Each structure stands twice: as structure tokens, then as C-alpha cells.
Steps between C-alpha positions, in 0.01 A plus 500: 500500500422177319608167649567167333168380639330783308664377177387145574140611549507718187639223278244250631218746433603632157593154368195337664711247690434343843665723761631202706684371189675832437579527872662156487708603199612809690596293803730280293658807338550666837667191644734498198595865554318619186261738677561787740496387863533673833291620790124473496229761541587867458872418485466250216712579191332659200439281197735558206484462123722191543239349733231572241702350214584185696138447603374550144752246367426247772123524461493495119797286394498230764217276387347279766790436741501775764814380676702551182424873495855610606662287229258635241577860596876448463456321167277764345692796639805361318333483157676728251359741246517325164324749276312826544346701220219733401433866428492582871868405520629610159404728213629537144687820414556606138861583411519577129381187322561283808278416797680465834345347811547719807377493858151633563439737790299287740676475835228273639621212279850624416666246731402231248777625271762374747721209397497190723204630700375240754127457539511572874641847437258558212196408708616727783535785249146435374361502853695817580354654183152448643604637840642823355217522240734484197321198354143628560607835351635318193173308459298819538708662226463194276123491548469866405730454200295206375143614571480871586396606147203259457393552862511877455281478190240307701527745790446802273178342372381469859630821664537745211768760574523443878876433511506414872238227464662374179844473662359319805299256286801421279726450802252260662445311173874455445550388861224239464700331221815460712545152641268323255510638145848642568690275736819356638545125526752291691490135392677241717572167331592172670649242542758647259545836665452808284300823518345721233424869565269681257334837463223475240159629399193373319430680174156397373563137593866497393757474778790738436826490695670820613782328686605149593786344689583135566709370787651152464731270692856622539710249305785499752268457798313226313823307435588535868169340598327807642168416331275206567443275200175321421435193291121525520268620226302749708556865411342793681472874458384762749422856390466813708441850371482872551236488772705270723812715470299821550359357823848403621622853426210650695573278801870589505415872482260479795 
């Protein structure tokens, strides 16, 4: 059973951050009721996908002010899906002389078709997709779809007609491309809060997007003063990727 402290240690390690800093962020979130709390030791509550999402937001969207972590989490969780598109979400179906856009069959990212989807719920769905292996399975399928043919040609040159060795070599080669050549990116922007989610791959130096979604400030919440405003000219962006989310999924499954 994974604890919140396990998530804290994993995030510090995979993002190469000082552990005491991430622990301090977690303390502020816990005091604000944004992390699971309860008994200690063997009776401590298990960490949840909500805990993971809140920690990821606080660590990556908060900038330099640790004590503001709870406010940051509430602000970013309330961002709303503004646009989502890409062949992973939709495909074109021929109907006579017309082309109609219909849903694609990828459950791992299907939640991004929802109207008025808040970022907090979206991030939890992404984390859950790594816990239940839906997202890694999708990336494995994508890697094979993109590169199995050229990898197989290279494997045949090396192993001849040994199908077992060919299949293993191709599988390992495709897996090695996941996370770098084929990746998922979450980009947190501040001080004007918004988030970009992308699934993309590098094709001979050209970056190609398979899916993207942007989450922006909810107009109604903005008018009601739920977002902090900044008059400064400093803009920041923090990016995390597939490897961070894969690690979080592994911790939550443990």
C-alpha cells in the first residue's frame, strides 16, 4: 500500500527536486485538507489519485512560494477544458461525398471529449490511466503502429527467420522510444493559470501532435475573483512528462 509520503519521495526523485521542499509543499496541502490524513504507521490511509494530482499541481504550478500551494491547487483544479483535438480523440469517417468527424476508440484519453471538464478531474483520470495501465498500453500500441515495420526490417537483417528473437527485439525497440521520442507532456503556465496536455512524437526531427488539450481559467470563476492576478512581466512554464506520470502510477499500484 502506497502512502502520501511515498508519492512525495517519488515526485522529488523523478523530477530531481529537493525532498525537503516537496515535503514542505505536502505539509501545507495536508494542513489545508488537500491530502489524505489519518493514523500513522501501518494504519495510515493509502494514497489516492487525488493526492497524486494535488501534489503534481502544487509542485509544478506553484512557482517559488511554497505556502501558496493550497491556493494554487484549487486554482488549477478549477481550470476548464477549452479545446481538445487530435486523431487520438477523433477520426474522419466517409459518408458518401462527406467526411464526418466521429469519436475514436481510445478509452485512455476518451474523457477529454467531455464538455466543461475541469483540470483536476482530467489529471486524476490521467493518473488513474497509468495506475490501471490504460495509458501505457495506449503508448505501447502507438509505438508499434509507428515503428514496428522499420524495426522489423532491421531485426530480420540481424536474426533471419527467428520469429521469437525478432518479436522480442521489436518489442524492446518500440518500448525504448516511449517517453522520449513518443511522449506525453503536461505544461503548467503561470502567473496566468493555464495548462496544456499533449501526446506527440518526433518524426525525423519534426514534432507531430497526436492529441492536445488546453485548460484555461473558468470565466465565471475569474469574474468572481477565484484566480490571483499579476501585474508583473515574469512568465514561467514547468513541464513534466510520461516518465513522471509512469512513476506515480507505479507507486500507487505498489
